[in-house]
VEXNU-105394 format. One record per residue (C-alpha): x, y, z; residue number from 1. Coordinates in nm, 3 decimals. Each point is the difference from the previous one (the first is absolute). Layout:
N
X, Y, Z, guza
X, Y, Z, NUM
...
end
This chain:
79
X, Y, Z, guza
14.188, 23.386, 2.720, 1
0.146, -0.043, -0.353, 2
0.360, 0.070, 0.146, 3
-0.038, -0.283, 0.259, 4
-0.146, -0.238, -0.264, 5
0.306, 0.059, -0.229, 6
0.226, -0.042, 0.305, 7
-0.157, -0.338, 0.090, 8
0.011, -0.123, -0.360, 9
0.383, 0.111, -0.030, 10
0.087, -0.162, 0.327, 11
-0.176, -0.329, -0.094, 12
0.175, -0.005, -0.326, 13
0.342, 0.091, 0.155, 14
-0.052, -0.273, 0.267, 15
-0.083, -0.267, -0.269, 16
0.308, 0.070, -0.197, 17
0.199, -0.010, 0.316, 18
-0.149, -0.327, 0.093, 19
0.093, -0.136, -0.357, 20
0.357, 0.109, 0.026, 21
0.058, -0.151, 0.336, 22
-0.168, -0.333, -0.055, 23
0.141, -0.034, -0.344, 24
0.337, -0.163, -0.102, 25
0.259, 0.200, -0.195, 26
0.358, -0.048, -0.107, 27
0.177, 0.198, 0.281, 28
-0.208, -0.050, 0.306, 29
0.291, 0.056, 0.237, 30
0.087, -0.172, 0.316, 31
-0.291, -0.076, 0.245, 32
-0.034, 0.263, 0.265, 33
-0.289, -0.172, 0.201, 34
-0.164, -0.330, -0.035, 35
-0.382, 0.003, -0.010, 36
-0.075, -0.364, -0.061, 37
0.211, -0.300, -0.071, 38
-0.001, 0.086, -0.387, 39
-0.049, 0.360, 0.005, 40
0.201, 0.302, 0.144, 41
0.053, 0.364, -0.034, 42
0.298, 0.057, -0.232, 43
0.223, 0.310, -0.014, 44
-0.162, 0.115, -0.307, 45
-0.343, -0.002, 0.158, 46
0.114, 0.262, 0.255, 47
0.028, 0.261, -0.293, 48
-0.364, -0.108, -0.125, 49
-0.137, 0.051, 0.360, 50
0.184, 0.332, 0.037, 51
-0.148, 0.133, -0.331, 52
-0.345, -0.136, 0.121, 53
0.040, 0.205, 0.313, 54
0.109, 0.316, -0.161, 55
-0.282, -0.030, -0.242, 56
-0.264, -0.045, 0.260, 57
0.118, 0.285, 0.212, 58
0.006, 0.217, -0.327, 59
-0.358, -0.102, -0.062, 60
-0.120, 0.077, 0.361, 61
0.172, 0.343, -0.031, 62
-0.170, 0.072, -0.332, 63
-0.341, -0.105, 0.130, 64
0.025, 0.214, 0.312, 65
0.128, 0.301, -0.193, 66
-0.226, 0.296, -0.001, 67
-0.103, 0.101, -0.359, 68
-0.042, 0.363, -0.106, 69
-0.363, 0.111, -0.050, 70
-0.133, 0.262, -0.215, 71
-0.183, 0.247, 0.188, 72
-0.311, 0.170, -0.157, 73
0.140, 0.311, -0.176, 74
0.278, -0.165, -0.176, 75
0.278, 0.009, 0.268, 76
0.188, -0.309, 0.122, 77
0.006, -0.057, 0.377, 78
0.103, -0.283, 0.229, 79
end
């Protein structure tokens, strides 16, 4: 339960930062790759932000699904 809660919180923070990076303005936006609205578009720099978000989310899911090692009664470590 705690593992999934941590995964959701981390995913939410990662998504929030990604949203701020994509919607913000910065000096080197790069050329527009795709227009979203008349005044907004997806810039070349945003592609790297989205790729980083995707890698982070896949890593979070992998960590959440990973089986942890449990201690068995008697002190041995088992799977």
